[in-house]
Structure formats: C-alpha cells, structure tokens
C-alpha positions as CSV (number, residue, x, y, z in Angstrom):
1,M,25.1,206.0,34.4
2,V,25.5,202.8,36.2
3,A,28.0,202.7,39.3
4,T,30.4,199.9,39.3
5,A,31.5,198.4,42.2
6,S,35.3,198.5,43.0
7,P,37.3,195.1,43.6
8,S,36.9,194.9,47.5
9,R,39.8,194.1,49.6
10,S,39.9,191.0,51.5
11,S,38.9,191.3,55.1
12,G,41.9,189.1,56.3
13,F,45.2,190.2,58.2
14,T,48.3,191.1,56.3
15,L,51.5,189.3,56.8
16,I,53.0,192.5,58.6
17,E,49.9,192.9,60.9
18,I,50.4,189.2,61.9
19,M,54.0,189.8,62.4
20,V,53.5,192.9,64.8
21,V,50.9,191.2,66.8
22,I,53.6,188.2,67.3
23,V,56.3,190.7,68.2
24,I,54.2,192.5,70.8
25,L,53.2,189.2,72.4
26,G,56.9,188.2,72.3
27,I,57.5,191.3,74.4
28,L,54.7,190.8,76.7
29,A,55.8,187.2,77.2
30,T,59.6,188.3,78.1
31,L,58.2,190.9,80.6
32,I,55.5,188.6,82.4
33,I,56.9,185.0,82.4
34,P,59.4,185.7,84.8
35,K,56.8,187.1,87.4
36,I,54.7,184.2,87.1
37,M,57.7,181.7,87.3
38,D,58.5,183.0,90.9
39,R,55.0,182.7,92.1
40,P,55.3,179.0,93.0
41,D,58.4,180.0,95.2
42,E,56.6,182.6,96.8
43,A,53.7,180.5,97.7
44,R,55.8,177.9,99.2
45,R,57.6,180.4,101.3
46,T,54.2,181.8,102.4
47,K,52.9,178.0,103.3
48,A,56.0,177.8,105.3
49,A,55.3,180.9,107.2
50,L,51.8,180.0,107.8
51,D,52.7,176.5,108.8
52,I,55.2,177.9,111.3
53,Q,52.7,180.2,112.7
54,A,50.1,177.2,113.1
55,I,52.5,174.7,114.9
56,G,53.8,178.1,117.1
57,Q,50.0,178.3,118.3
58,A,50.0,174.3,119.0
59,L,53.2,174.8,120.8
60,D,51.8,177.8,122.9
61,L,48.9,175.7,123.8
62,Y,51.1,172.7,124.9
63,R,53.0,175.3,127.0
64,L,49.4,176.5,128.7
65,D,48.6,172.9,129.7
66,N,52.1,171.8,130.7
67,S,54.0,174.9,131.8
68,S,56.7,174.6,129.3
69,Y,57.4,173.7,125.6
70,P,58.4,170.3,124.5
71,T,62.1,169.9,124.8
72,T,64.2,169.5,121.6
73,E,64.7,165.7,122.4
74,Q,60.8,165.5,122.5
75,G,60.4,167.4,119.5
76,L,57.3,168.5,117.5
77,D,55.9,164.8,117.7
78,A,54.8,165.9,121.4
79,L,52.2,167.9,119.7
80,T,50.7,164.7,118.0
81,K,51.5,162.1,120.7
82,K,52.2,162.1,124.2
83,P,56.0,162.1,124.9
84,T,57.4,159.4,127.0
85,A,60.9,161.3,127.4
86,E,61.3,163.5,130.5
87,P,59.8,165.6,131.2
88,V,56.6,164.1,130.7
89,P,53.6,166.1,130.6
90,K,51.1,165.8,133.2
91,Q,48.2,167.6,131.4
92,W,48.9,166.4,128.0
93,R,45.6,166.8,125.8
94,Q,44.1,163.2,124.7
95,S,43.5,164.6,121.1
96,G,47.0,166.1,121.1
97,Y,47.7,169.9,119.7
98,L,48.0,169.0,116.1
99,A,46.0,166.5,114.1
100,K,49.0,165.7,112.0
101,L,52.6,167.4,111.9
102,P,53.0,169.0,108.5
103,K,56.2,169.0,106.5
104,D,57.6,172.2,105.0
105,P,56.6,172.8,101.4
106,W,60.0,171.2,100.2
107,D,58.7,167.9,101.9
108,R,61.0,168.1,104.8
109,A,60.5,168.4,108.7
110,Y,60.4,171.6,110.3
111,V,63.7,172.0,112.6
112,Y,62.6,172.6,116.3
113,M,64.7,173.8,119.2
114,S,63.7,174.4,122.8
115,P,64.8,176.5,124.5
116,G,65.7,178.5,121.4
117,V,68.4,180.8,120.5
118,H,66.2,183.5,119.5
119,G,63.3,182.9,122.1
120,D,61.5,179.9,124.0
121,Y,61.8,177.9,121.1
122,D,63.2,178.1,117.3
123,L,61.1,176.8,114.6
124,V,62.6,177.0,111.2
125,S,61.9,175.6,107.6
126,L,65.3,175.3,105.8
127,G,64.0,176.8,102.5
128,A,64.4,175.4,99.0
129,D,68.1,174.3,99.6
130,G,67.5,172.4,102.7
131,E,70.6,173.9,104.5
132,L,70.8,176.6,107.0
133,G,71.1,179.9,105.7
134,G,70.8,180.9,102.1
135,S,69.1,183.8,100.4
136,G,66.2,184.4,97.9
137,N,64.4,180.9,97.4
138,A,67.0,179.1,99.2
139,A,66.5,181.5,102.6
140,D,65.2,179.9,105.7
141,V,61.8,180.5,107.1
142,E,62.4,181.5,110.7
143,S,59.7,181.7,113.5
144,W,61.5,184.7,115.1
145,N,61.3,186.6,111.9
146,L,57.5,186.5,111.2
147,S,55.0,189.1,112.2
148,G,53.1,188.1,115.1
149,K,55.3,186.1,117.2
C-alpha cells in the first residue's frame, strides 16, 4: 500500500494570531511609552543639578582666591571675566574659573544671589516653567537642595 501525503497546512500566521500579537504590543506600548516620555525631563533636571554643582565648585575656588563669593551684582559673570564692580577681586585667576557660563537645560540663565537666603549663595534653575516654585517638571533645581553642598 502506498502512503499518500495529506494536504499540508500553510506555514503562515492566522488572522487571530496576528491580532493577538497586535493587542499585546498595544498593551506594552501603553505601559512603556509614558515612562520613556518622562525621560527627557528627568535628563534636563539631572543636567541642571550637575551644572549647579560645577558652578558651585567654581564659586568655591573664586572664594578661596578672593576671600568672598562674587556679589549678586557681579553675578556669575565673575567666573568668566574679572569683575569691575566693587569689591574688585585682587587674586582673580587670569584664566577665569569657568571657560564658559552654561545656560540651564531650558536655555535660561541660572539665578544667582550672594549672600543667599539658604547659605553663602543661592543658585537656582527655574525649571521648565521659568518661574519660581512649581512642581514636577516645573519645579526649581536649587543648590541648597542638592546632595553634596
């Protein structure tokens, strides 16, 4: 007796299998996309904190050389070019304390005040909204609230 081959089933996917995969991908997307979308804001806040720490180190070097922090009027520009406003620093480094003054991740200047309310100086990025206060992504990044200061 000769064996006959039964008709073979095609090796493709059925419509139901494809729909199940699409539903699973949709569920995964609804869970993962919101987490990914928050990452840019988290990265900006981290960059602002790192900038504030770097500027703080430059301010500390300025103070070591000149016995005081730049005044609010002299501002952070005192770290890149020698101040002409009183008190004019006597031991200002020729190369400055920062090569370039960074802007915050939202392309605004950091807010500097010396003497500060929270210490020798206050250094703040106003966050996404550009205004004092706020919460979430609009919250300020403040020198006195960073670990290591």
